[in-house]
Structures are given as C-alpha cells and as structure tokens.
C-alpha positions in Angstrom: -3.5 2.1 2.6 -2.1 3.0 -0.7 0.7 5.0 0.8 2.1 2.0 2.5 1.9 -0.7 -0.2 5.6 -0.6 -1.0 6.9 0.2 2.4 4.8 -1.8 4.9 7.3 -4.7 5.2 10.3 -2.3 5.3 8.8 0.0 7.9 7.9 -2.7 10.4 10.7 -5.2 10.2 9.8 -6.6 13.6 6.8 -7.7 15.5 5.2 -4.6 16.9 2.3 -6.2 18.8 -0.4 -4.4 17.0 -2.7 -5.3 14.1 -3.0 -3.5 10.8 -6.1 -1.8 9.6 -7.1 -1.7 5.9 -8.3 1.6 4.6 -10.7 1.2 1.6 -12.7 4.4 2.0 -12.8 6.8 0.3 -12.5 4.5 -2.7 -9.5 6.3 -4.1 -7.5 5.1 -1.1 -8.4 1.4 -1.8 -5.3 -0.6 -2.7 -7.2 -2.4 -5.5 -7.1 0.8 -7.6 -3.4 0.2 -8.1 -2.1 -1.6 -11.2 -1.8 -5.3 -10.7 2.0 -5.4 -11.2 2.5 -2.9 -8.3 0.2 -5.0 -6.0 1.9 -8.2 -7.0 5.3 -6.8 -6.2 4.0 -5.7 -2.8 2.5 -9.1 -2.2 5.8 -10.8 -3.0 7.7 -8.4 -0.7 5.3 -9.2 2.1 5.7 -12.9 1.5 9.4 -12.6 1.7 9.3 -11.0 5.1 6.5 -13.1 6.6 8.7 -15.7 8.2 11.2 -13.4 9.9 8.7 -10.7 11.0 5.6 -12.3 12.2 5.8 -14.3 15.3 2.3 -13.5 16.4 -0.5 -15.5 14.7 -2.8 -12.4 14.7 -0.3 -10.3 12.8 0.7 -13.3 10.5 -3.0 -13.7 9.6 -3.5 -10.0 9.0 -0.4 -9.8 6.7 -1.8 -12.9 4.8 -5.0 -11.0 4.5 -3.1 -8.0 3.0 -1.3 -10.3 0.6 -4.7 -11.7 -0.5 -6.0 -8.2 -0.9 -3.0 -7.3 -3.1 -4.0 -10.2 -5.4 -7.7 -9.3 -5.5 -9.3 -8.3 -8.8 -8.6 -4.6 -9.7 -11.4 -2.2 -8.8 -13.8 -1.6 -11.7 -13.2 2.1 -11.6 -9.5 1.9 -11.1 -8.5 4.4 -13.7 -10.7 7.2 -12.5 -10.0 6.4 -8.8 -6.2 6.3 -9.4 -6.4 9.8 -10.9 -8.4 10.9 -7.8 -5.7 9.4 -5.6 -2.9 11.2 -7.4 -4.8 14.5 -7.3 -5.5 14.0 -3.5 -1.8 13.2 -3.0 -0.8 16.4 -4.8 -3.2 18.4 -2.6 -1.8 16.8 0.6 1.8 17.5 -0.6 1.0 21.1 -1.2 -1.0 21.6 2.0 1.5 19.8 4.2 4.6 21.0 2.4 5.6 17.4 2.0 6.6 15.2 -0.9 5.1 11.8 -1.8 8.0 11.3 -4.2 10.5 11.7 -1.3 8.5 9.7 1.2 7.8 6.7 -1.0 10.0 7.1 -4.1 9.6 3.5 -5.4 5.8 3.7 -5.4 5.9 7.3 -6.9 8.1 6.0 -9.6 5.9 3.0 -10.4 2.9 5.3 -10.6 4.8 7.8 -12.7 3.9 10.5 -10.1 4.8 14.0 -11.2 
C-alpha cells in the first residue's frame, strides 16, 4: 500500500470496476507508518478526485475507507517500521533493477529516500 499513497488517484482516474485491497502486513507496508503530513496530503488528493472518479458506490466507499485510514493515528512503531520499509524498498530496487525514486518521485522526495 505504501507505494501507492501518492499515486492512487492519479493512476486510476476513472472507474475501473474493481475494489482496492489494503496491505497492512508485513507491518512495514502499513500506510500508518508514514508521517502524518504525507498521509494527510494523500487524503486530500483522494478527496479532490472522489466526485469525478467514483461512480460506483462500492469504490466510493472503499476510497472513503482509504481516506479514513490515511487519517488514522500513526503506528506506534512508525520510526523503526519506516526504516524497514526504506531498506526493503532499496533491496527491491537492487533485485529488480528498478528505481523507487523514478517510479514515485513525489513520495520518494517526501520520505527523503536516497
């Protein structure tokens, strides 16, 4: 889930007829480990797209659930888990010969990902 916080509303700018699934395990992929300012920004982005994107009640309800999740209290072990997430992401980048910074530059910048 973390990888799509910033891009979920940009990626699916139309109704796609499917529901979203929330990944919260392992814990370092739980969105609540992100700093609140990043999650609030994502929640506002989703809210701004809600009206134009979501014609199906099921998807509208799911996106509202994601917005609520973004505003949930930060995970109690967020600092340690965020470091685990960044280490995991570096390992994926190396293994897959990909770049998190290229794929999701705004989130990488907000996280000061090196």
